[in-house]
C-alpha positions in Angstrom: 124.8 91.6 95.0 121.6 91.2 93.1 121.3 92.2 89.5 118.6 94.6 88.4 116.3 91.8 87.4 116.8 89.9 90.7 116.2 93.1 92.7 112.9 93.7 90.8 111.8 90.1 91.4 112.6 90.4 95.1 110.2 93.3 95.6 106.5 92.2 95.9 104.9 95.3 94.3 106.7 97.8 92.1 106.0 101.3 93.5 106.9 104.8 92.4 109.3 106.5 94.9 106.5 108.7 96.2 104.2 105.8 97.1 104.4 104.4 100.6 104.1 100.7 101.4 100.6 100.0 102.8 102.1 98.5 106.0 104.3 101.6 106.5 101.2 103.8 105.9 99.3 101.8 108.5 102.1 102.0 111.1 102.2 105.8 110.4 98.4 106.1 110.8 98.6 104.3 114.2 101.4 106.6 115.3 99.3 109.6 114.3 96.3 108.2 116.1 98.3 107.6 119.3 99.9 111.0 119.1 96.5 112.7 118.8 94.8 110.6 121.5 97.7 111.7 123.8 97.1 115.3 122.7 100.7 115.7 121.5 101.9 117.9 118.7 104.3 116.5 116.1 107.0 118.8 117.6 106.3 117.3 121.1 106.6 113.7 119.8 109.7 114.7 117.7 111.4 116.1 120.8 110.8 112.9 122.7 112.1 110.8 119.8 115.0 113.1 119.1 113.9 113.9 115.5 112.3 116.9 113.8 108.5 117.4 113.5 109.1 117.0 109.7 110.4 113.5 110.4 107.3 112.7 112.5 105.2 113.9 109.5 107.1 111.5 107.2 106.5 108.6 109.7 102.9 109.4 110.0 102.2 109.6 106.2 104.3 106.4 105.6 106.9 108.1 103.4 109.7 107.1 105.8 109.8 103.7 107.5 110.0 103.5 111.2 113.0 101.5 112.5 112.7 98.8 115.1 114.5 101.0 117.7 112.2 103.9 116.9 109.2 101.6 117.4 110.6 100.6 120.8 110.8 104.3 121.7 107.2 104.8 120.5 106.0 101.9 122.6 107.5 103.6 125.7 106.1 107.0 124.9 102.5 105.7 124.2 102.4 102.8 126.5 101.4 100.3 123.8 103.1 97.0 122.8 105.0 96.9 119.5 102.3 94.6 118.2 99.9 97.5 118.4 101.5 99.0 115.3 101.1 95.8 113.3 97.9 94.2 114.8 95.7 93.3 111.9 97.8 95.6 109.7 96.9 93.8 106.5 93.2 93.8 107.3 93.3 97.4 108.4 95.0 98.5 105.2 92.4 96.8 103.1 89.6 98.3 105.2 91.1 101.8 104.9 91.2 101.4 101.1 87.5 100.5 101.0 84.4 102.2 102.3 85.5 102.0 106.0 88.1 104.7 105.4 85.5 106.9 107.3 86.5 105.2 110.6 90.1 106.2 110.4 89.0 109.7 109.4 86.5 109.9 112.3 89.0 108.7 114.9 91.4 111.5 113.8 88.7 114.1 114.6 88.2 115.8 118.0 85.0 113.9 118.5 86.6 110.6 117.6 89.5 111.2 120.0 87.2 112.2 122.8 85.0 109.1 122.3 88.0 106.8 122.0 89.7 108.3 125.1 86.5 108.0 127.2 85.8 104.4 125.9 89.4 103.3 126.8 88.8 104.4 130.4 86.0 101.8 130.8 87.8 98.9 132.5 84.9 96.4 132.2 85.0 94.4 128.9 81.4 93.4 129.4 80.3 97.1 129.8 82.3 98.0 126.6 80.5 95.3 124.7 77.1 96.5 126.0 77.9 100.1 124.9 79.0 99.0 121.5 75.8 97.0 121.1 73.7 100.0 122.2 75.5 102.2 119.6 74.8 99.6 116.9 71.1 99.4 117.8 70.8 103.2 117.7 72.6 103.4 114.4 70.4 100.6 112.9 67.2 102.3 114.0 68.2 105.4 112.0 68.6 107.7 115.0 72.0 108.8 113.6 72.3 111.5 111.0 74.4 110.6 108.0 77.4 112.8 107.4 79.6 112.9 104.3 82.6 113.8 106.4 83.3 113.8 110.1 83.2 117.1 111.9 86.1 118.3 114.0 
């Protein structure tokens, strides 16, 4: 059993009890994104997982960690690999803490979900790249209005 000093040195970053770990927060954000893209309520997802909607809220905001067995259930529900919840998690966390937080906010809006859902239906990787290039050109040429927050 570790002493108090040993336990403190084992943790990488001291946190208050109300702060979530950045990786747990990123996993939760990805759960929320998948749930919204699949047009599921927290209650619907909770029923499929066998937990309350409050527990789903805690997973989504990173306050409660998601166990390995729960992640396995989520992969079956959403049809994504376990790695989806961790892919580039460190990079995504640092991006979300910077100026690119807008992206995560946009994807959570109705417009963002619709765009993402439609884009995922395009099977051709080459066509996806062309569309992304087109959007970048339009944005660079100033044809896009700046918004301080995404609309829902």
